[in-house]
N, CA and C atoms as an extended XYZ file, in Angstrom:
309
Properties=species:S:1:pos:R:3:atomname:S:1:resname:S:1:resid:I:1 pbc="F F F"
N         9.098       -4.517       16.730 N   MET     1
C         8.593       -3.443       15.888 CA  MET     1
C         8.579       -3.905       14.431 C   MET     1
N         7.631       -3.341       13.704 N   LYS     2
C         7.451       -3.686       12.293 CA  LYS     2
C         7.408       -2.417       11.450 C   LYS     2
N         7.938       -2.532       10.243 N   LEU     3
C         7.811       -1.475        9.254 CA  LEU     3
C         6.611       -1.829        8.389 C   LEU     3
N         5.612       -0.978        8.399 N   LEU     4
C         4.410       -1.155        7.594 CA  LEU     4
C         4.571       -0.341        6.319 C   LEU     4
N         4.329       -0.977        5.180 N   ILE     5
C         4.405       -0.306        3.880 CA  ILE     5
C         3.107       -0.574        3.145 C   ILE     5
N         2.494        0.475        2.608 N   ILE     6
C         1.280        0.330        1.803 CA  ILE     6
C         1.483        1.091        0.498 C   ILE     6
N         1.187        0.416       -0.613 N   LEU     7
C         1.218        1.040       -1.935 CA  LEU     7
C        -0.201        1.151       -2.444 C   LEU     7
N        -0.539        2.297       -3.010 N   SER     8
C        -1.895        2.559       -3.476 CA  SER     8
C        -1.855        3.428       -4.715 C   SER     8
N        -2.775        3.153       -5.652 N   ILE     9
C        -2.913        4.106       -6.750 CA  ILE     9
C        -3.486        5.397       -6.166 C   ILE     9
N        -3.284        6.480       -6.884 N   GLU    10
C        -3.679        7.807       -6.403 CA  GLU    10
C        -5.153        7.877       -5.989 C   GLU    10
N        -6.017        7.192       -6.726 N   GLU    11
C        -7.452        7.263       -6.464 CA  GLU    11
C        -7.847        6.680       -5.105 C   GLU    11
N        -7.031        5.793       -4.534 N   TYR    12
C        -7.350        5.155       -3.257 CA  TYR    12
C        -6.600        5.765       -2.076 C   TYR    12
N        -5.882        6.838       -2.301 N   THR    13
C        -5.058        7.438       -1.255 CA  THR    13
C        -5.886        7.837       -0.030 C   THR    13
N        -7.024        8.463       -0.240 N   ASP    14
C        -7.869        8.859        0.900 CA  ASP    14
C        -8.374        7.639        1.668 C   ASP    14
N        -8.646        6.551        0.960 N   ASP    15
C        -9.099        5.335        1.628 CA  ASP    15
C        -7.997        4.773        2.536 C   ASP    15
N        -6.759        4.826        2.079 N   VAL    16
C        -5.647        4.356        2.916 CA  VAL    16
C        -5.531        5.232        4.161 C   VAL    16
N        -5.655        6.517        4.004 N   ARG    17
C        -5.602        7.419        5.171 CA  ARG    17
C        -6.690        7.063        6.185 C   ARG    17
N        -7.886        6.746        5.680 N   LYS    18
C        -8.984        6.365        6.574 CA  LYS    18
C        -8.692        5.046        7.287 C   LYS    18
N        -8.115        4.093        6.577 N   ILE    19
C        -7.736        2.820        7.200 CA  ILE    19
C        -6.739        3.067        8.325 C   ILE    19
N        -5.726        3.866        8.057 N   LEU    20
C        -4.712        4.154        9.076 CA  LEU    20
C        -5.338        4.848       10.288 C   LEU    20
N        -6.277        5.742       10.047 N   ALA    21
C        -6.948        6.429       11.160 CA  ALA    21
C        -7.818        5.461       11.965 C   ALA    21
N        -8.582        4.626       11.271 N   ARG    22
C        -9.446        3.656       11.970 CA  ARG    22
C        -8.632        2.680       12.814 C   ARG    22
N        -7.457        2.329       12.334 N   GLN    23
C        -6.617        1.370       13.059 CA  GLN    23
C        -5.679        2.065       14.045 C   GLN    23
N        -5.913        3.353       14.242 N   LYS    24
C        -5.208        4.145       15.250 CA  LYS    24
C        -3.689        4.150       15.075 C   LYS    24
N        -3.256        4.273       13.815 N   VAL    25
C        -1.831        4.457       13.535 CA  VAL    25
C        -1.535        5.910       13.865 C   VAL    25
N        -0.745        6.171       14.923 N   PRO    26
C        -0.584        7.541       15.405 CA  PRO    26
C         0.255        8.439       14.499 C   PRO    26
N         1.158        7.839       13.743 N   ILE    27
C         2.019        8.641       12.873 CA  ILE    27
C         2.469        7.789       11.694 C   ILE    27
N         2.479        8.391       10.526 N   TYR    28
C         2.948        7.699        9.333 CA  TYR    28
C         3.447        8.749        8.353 C   TYR    28
N         4.135        8.276        7.335 N   SER    29
C         4.610        9.149        6.267 CA  SER    29
C         4.026        8.662        4.955 C   SER    29
N         3.896        9.587        4.022 N   GLU    30
C         3.449        9.207        2.686 CA  GLU    30
C         4.198       10.042        1.661 C   GLU    30
N         4.368        9.450        0.501 N   THR    31
C         5.046       10.140       -0.584 CA  THR    31
C         4.434        9.701       -1.905 C   THR    31
N         4.509       10.562       -2.902 N   GLU    32
C         4.001       10.229       -4.227 CA  GLU    32
C         5.021        9.373       -4.962 C   GLU    32
N         4.496        8.434       -5.757 N   VAL    33
C         5.336        7.532       -6.539 CA  VAL    33
C         4.814        7.552       -7.964 C   VAL    33
N         5.713        7.558       -8.931 N   HIS    34
C         5.326        7.475      -10.328 CA  HIS    34
C         5.846        6.138      -10.841 C   HIS    34
N         4.936        5.160      -11.021 N   GLY    35
C         5.342        3.797      -11.344 CA  GLY    35
C         5.257        3.472      -12.820 C   GLY    35
N         6.146        2.585      -13.243 N   PHE    36
C         6.201        2.136      -14.636 CA  PHE    36
C         6.315        0.630      -14.672 C   PHE    36
N         5.901        0.041      -15.749 N   ARG    37
C         6.065       -1.389      -15.989 CA  ARG    37
C         7.042       -1.546      -17.146 C   ARG    37
N         7.980       -2.462      -17.002 N   THR    38
C         8.900       -2.740      -18.104 CA  THR    38
C         8.243       -3.736      -19.048 C   THR    38
N         8.731       -3.798      -20.266 N   ASP    39
C         8.172       -4.721      -21.249 CA  ASP    39
C         8.353       -6.176      -20.840 C   ASP    39
N         9.459       -6.484      -20.187 N   LYS    40
C         9.747       -7.877      -19.839 CA  LYS    40
C         8.944       -8.360      -18.646 C   LYS    40
N         8.604       -7.483      -17.732 N   HIS    41
C         7.879       -7.896      -16.533 CA  HIS    41
C         6.414       -7.552      -16.681 C   HIS    41
N         5.579       -8.549      -16.736 N   GLN    42
C         4.140       -8.343      -16.855 CA  GLN    42
C         3.464       -9.045      -15.680 C   GLN    42
N         3.226       -8.342      -14.567 N   PRO    43
C         2.609       -8.985      -13.407 CA  PRO    43
C         1.186       -9.421      -13.707 C   PRO    43
N         0.639      -10.300      -12.852 N   GLU    44
C        -0.720      -10.795      -13.018 CA  GLU    44
C        -1.745       -9.668      -12.942 C   GLU    44
N        -1.436       -8.624      -12.197 N   ILE    45
C        -2.351       -7.499      -12.038 CA  ILE    45
C        -2.076       -6.528      -13.178 C   ILE    45
N        -2.911       -6.546      -14.186 N   THR    46
C        -2.625       -5.824      -15.418 CA  THR    46
C        -2.709       -4.318      -15.284 C   THR    46
N        -3.470       -3.799      -14.339 N   ASN    47
C        -3.668       -2.365      -14.261 CA  ASN    47
C        -2.822       -1.658      -13.218 C   ASN    47
N        -1.935       -2.388      -12.507 N   TRP    48
C        -1.205       -1.740      -11.410 CA  TRP    48
C        -0.344       -0.587      -11.921 C   TRP    48
N         0.498       -0.826      -12.917 N   PHE    49
C         1.288        0.246      -13.506 CA  PHE    49
C         1.059        0.250      -15.008 C   PHE    49
N         0.909        1.416      -15.561 N   ALA    50
C         0.681        1.532      -16.997 CA  ALA    50
C         1.943        1.171      -17.767 C   ALA    50
N         1.749        0.770      -18.989 N   GLY    51
C         2.892        0.474      -19.841 CA  GLY    51
C         3.380        1.735      -20.532 C   GLY    51
N         4.497        1.618      -21.218 N   GLY    52
C         5.015        2.733      -21.994 CA  GLY    52
C         5.563        3.862      -21.148 C   GLY    52
N         5.499        5.072      -21.699 N   ASP    53
C         6.107        6.233      -21.059 CA  ASP    53
C         5.173        6.972      -20.110 C   ASP    53
N         3.916        6.585      -20.023 N   HIS    54
C         2.944        7.352      -19.259 CA  HIS    54
C         3.027        7.132      -17.756 C   HIS    54
N         3.108        5.917      -17.336 N   GLY    55
C         3.200        5.634      -15.907 CA  GLY    55
C         1.894        5.891      -15.180 C   GLY    55
N         1.902        5.582      -13.894 N   VAL    56
C         0.735        5.758      -13.043 CA  VAL    56
C         1.165        6.448      -11.767 C   VAL    56
N         0.385        7.421      -11.341 N   TYR    57
C         0.670        8.082      -10.080 CA  TYR    57
C         0.080        7.259       -8.947 C   TYR    57
N         0.886        7.033       -7.942 N   SER    58
C         0.437        6.270       -6.787 CA  SER    58
C         1.082        6.851       -5.533 C   SER    58
N         0.753        6.245       -4.398 N   SER    59
C         1.273        6.729       -3.121 CA  SER    59
C         1.917        5.586       -2.361 C   SER    59
N         2.942        5.922       -1.609 N   LEU    60
C         3.628        4.986       -0.739 CA  LEU    60
C         3.481        5.503        0.683 C   LEU    60
N         2.909        4.672        1.548 N   PHE    61
C         2.745        5.003        2.961 CA  PHE    61
C         3.688        4.113        3.755 C   PHE    61
N         4.275        4.661        4.813 N   PHE    62
C         5.080        3.811        5.678 CA  PHE    62
C         5.055        4.321        7.110 C   PHE    62
N         5.206        3.355        8.030 N   SER    63
C         5.169        3.664        9.450 CA  SER    63
C         5.819        2.522       10.213 C   SER    63
N         6.449        2.834       11.335 N   ILE    64
C         6.995        1.808       12.221 CA  ILE    64
C         6.052        1.711       13.414 C   ILE    64
N         5.472        0.514       13.593 N   GLN    65
C         4.475        0.294       14.634 CA  GLN    65
C         4.704       -1.070       15.284 C   GLN    65
N         3.957       -1.333       16.357 N   ASN    66
C         4.060       -2.648       16.979 CA  ASN    66
C         3.354       -3.675       16.091 C   ASN    66
N         3.649       -4.936       16.335 N   GLU    67
C         3.151       -6.020       15.498 CA  GLU    67
C         1.620       -6.092       15.468 C   GLU    67
N         0.989       -5.853       16.590 N   GLU    68
C        -0.469       -5.902       16.679 CA  GLU    68
C        -1.122       -4.848       15.785 C   GLU    68
N        -0.601       -3.643       15.814 N   CYS    69
C        -1.133       -2.554       14.988 CA  CYS    69
C        -0.975       -2.876       13.505 C   CYS    69
N         0.199       -3.342       13.123 N   VAL    70
C         0.461       -3.669       11.718 CA  VAL    70
C        -0.476       -4.783       11.245 C   VAL    70
N        -0.709       -5.772       12.089 N   LYS    71
C        -1.613       -6.867       11.733 CA  LYS    71
C        -3.025       -6.340       11.488 C   LYS    71
N        -3.499       -5.446       12.332 N   ARG    72
C        -4.840       -4.871       12.159 CA  ARG    72
C        -4.948       -4.141       10.817 C   ARG    72
N        -3.919       -3.362       10.494 N   VAL    73
C        -3.935       -2.606        9.237 CA  VAL    73
C        -3.945       -3.560        8.045 C   VAL    73
N        -3.073       -4.550        8.064 N   ILE    74
C        -3.007       -5.499        6.946 CA  ILE    74
C        -4.322       -6.256        6.802 C   ILE    74
N        -4.938       -6.636        7.916 N   ASP    75
C        -6.234       -7.310        7.848 CA  ASP    75
C        -7.289       -6.408        7.219 C   ASP    75
N        -7.284       -5.126        7.563 N   GLU    76
C        -8.266       -4.218        6.969 CA  GLU    76
C        -7.975       -3.985        5.491 C   GLU    76
N        -6.713       -3.929        5.109 N   VAL    77
C        -6.361       -3.785        3.687 CA  VAL    77
C        -6.878       -4.987        2.899 C   VAL    77
N        -6.708       -6.189        3.434 N   LYS    78
C        -7.224       -7.392        2.760 CA  LYS    78
C        -8.737       -7.299        2.594 C   LYS    78
N        -9.428       -6.905        3.645 N   ALA    79
C       -10.885       -6.775        3.586 CA  ALA    79
C       -11.290       -5.702        2.583 C   ALA    79
N       -10.590       -4.579        2.571 N   TYR    80
C       -10.873       -3.491        1.637 CA  TYR    80
C       -10.775       -3.992        0.190 C   TYR    80
N        -9.687       -4.690       -0.114 N   ASN    81
C        -9.493       -5.191       -1.480 CA  ASN    81
C       -10.622       -6.122       -1.891 C   ASN    81
N       -11.043       -6.972       -0.980 N   LYS    82
C       -12.099       -7.932       -1.280 CA  LYS    82
C       -13.456       -7.249       -1.415 C   LYS    82
N       -13.793       -6.372       -0.474 N   GLU    83
C       -15.102       -5.716       -0.454 CA  GLU    83
C       -15.302       -4.752       -1.621 C   GLU    83
N       -14.252       -4.060       -2.027 N   THR    84
C       -14.379       -3.050       -3.082 CA  THR    84
C       -14.129       -3.608       -4.475 C   THR    84
N       -13.642       -4.839       -4.555 N   GLY    85
C       -13.288       -5.400       -5.857 CA  GLY    85
C       -11.931       -4.930       -6.338 C   GLY    85
N       -11.234       -4.177       -5.510 N   ALA    86
C        -9.917       -3.652       -5.892 CA  ALA    86
C        -8.919       -4.769       -6.157 C   ALA    86
N        -9.126       -5.938       -5.532 N   GLU    87
C        -8.175       -7.036       -5.700 CA  GLU    87
C        -8.061       -7.488       -7.149 C   GLU    87
N        -9.081       -7.188       -7.961 N   LYS    88
C        -9.057       -7.596       -9.366 CA  LYS    88
C        -8.456       -6.534      -10.273 C   LYS    88
N        -8.467       -5.288       -9.871 N   GLN    89
C        -7.979       -4.211      -10.725 CA  GLN    89
C        -6.697       -3.577      -10.185 C   GLN    89
N        -6.828       -2.835       -9.117 N   ASN    90
C        -5.701       -2.094       -8.546 CA  ASN    90
C        -5.711       -2.235       -7.030 C   ASN    90
N        -5.344       -3.402       -6.527 N   PRO    91
C        -5.433       -3.609       -5.077 CA  PRO    91
C        -4.432       -2.761       -4.311 C   PRO    91
N        -4.786       -2.489       -3.070 N   LEU    92
C        -3.803       -1.929       -2.162 CA  LEU    92
C        -2.806       -3.038       -1.872 C   LEU    92
N        -1.538       -2.691       -1.786 N   HIS    93
C        -0.500       -3.658       -1.430 CA  HIS    93
C         0.039       -3.267       -0.069 C   HIS    93
N         0.020       -4.194        0.880 N   ALA    94
C         0.519       -3.910        2.229 CA  ALA    94
C         1.587       -4.930        2.588 C   ALA    94
N         2.658       -4.445        3.205 N   TYR    95
C         3.793       -5.283        3.574 CA  TYR    95
C         4.194       -4.997        5.014 C   TYR    95
N         4.707       -6.025        5.659 N   SER    96
C         5.221       -5.903        7.015 CA  SER    96
C         6.654       -6.437        7.017 C   SER    96
N         7.587       -5.621        7.483 N   LEU    97
C         8.987       -6.025        7.567 CA  LEU    97
C         9.472       -5.876        9.004 C   LEU    97
N        10.283       -6.804        9.439 N   ASN    98
C        10.855       -6.706       10.774 CA  ASN    98
C        11.843       -5.549       10.859 C   ASN    98
N        11.817       -4.853       11.978 N   VAL    99
C        12.816       -3.824       12.252 CA  VAL    99
C        13.778       -4.431       13.262 C   VAL    99
N        14.983       -4.747       12.822 N   ASP   100
C        15.946       -5.433       13.669 CA  ASP   100
C        16.583       -4.514       14.720 C   ASP   100
N        16.910       -3.309       14.297 N   LYS   101
C        17.585       -2.382       15.192 CA  LYS   101
C        17.042       -0.990       15.002 C   LYS   101
N        17.007       -0.252       16.060 N   ALA   102
C        16.598        1.155       16.000 CA  ALA   102
C        17.494        1.951       16.935 C   ALA   102
N        17.825        3.136       16.536 N   VAL   103
C        18.681        4.011       17.348 CA  VAL   103
C        17.885        5.236       17.741 C   VAL   103
């Protein structure tokens, strides 16, 4: 089993929901995130989080799925970023983590 995590700016939230539906993710959770960038850390992606006190509203999606499902979602996220040009401004970020134990 894998833990799938997707981070998206607020404007792309509906697109992430569509990706999850197309890839037949049966259940997932999402929550709002208010992100900030510190002065010392300046990532290569300049628009991901705003500087100063304003911040950026974004969404965090997560789900525990089998490896095949997670791979399909991550592949579609990569394609989405490339096709929409999001990879240059505010790409979707997708992560896969192993789930070692479940009760």
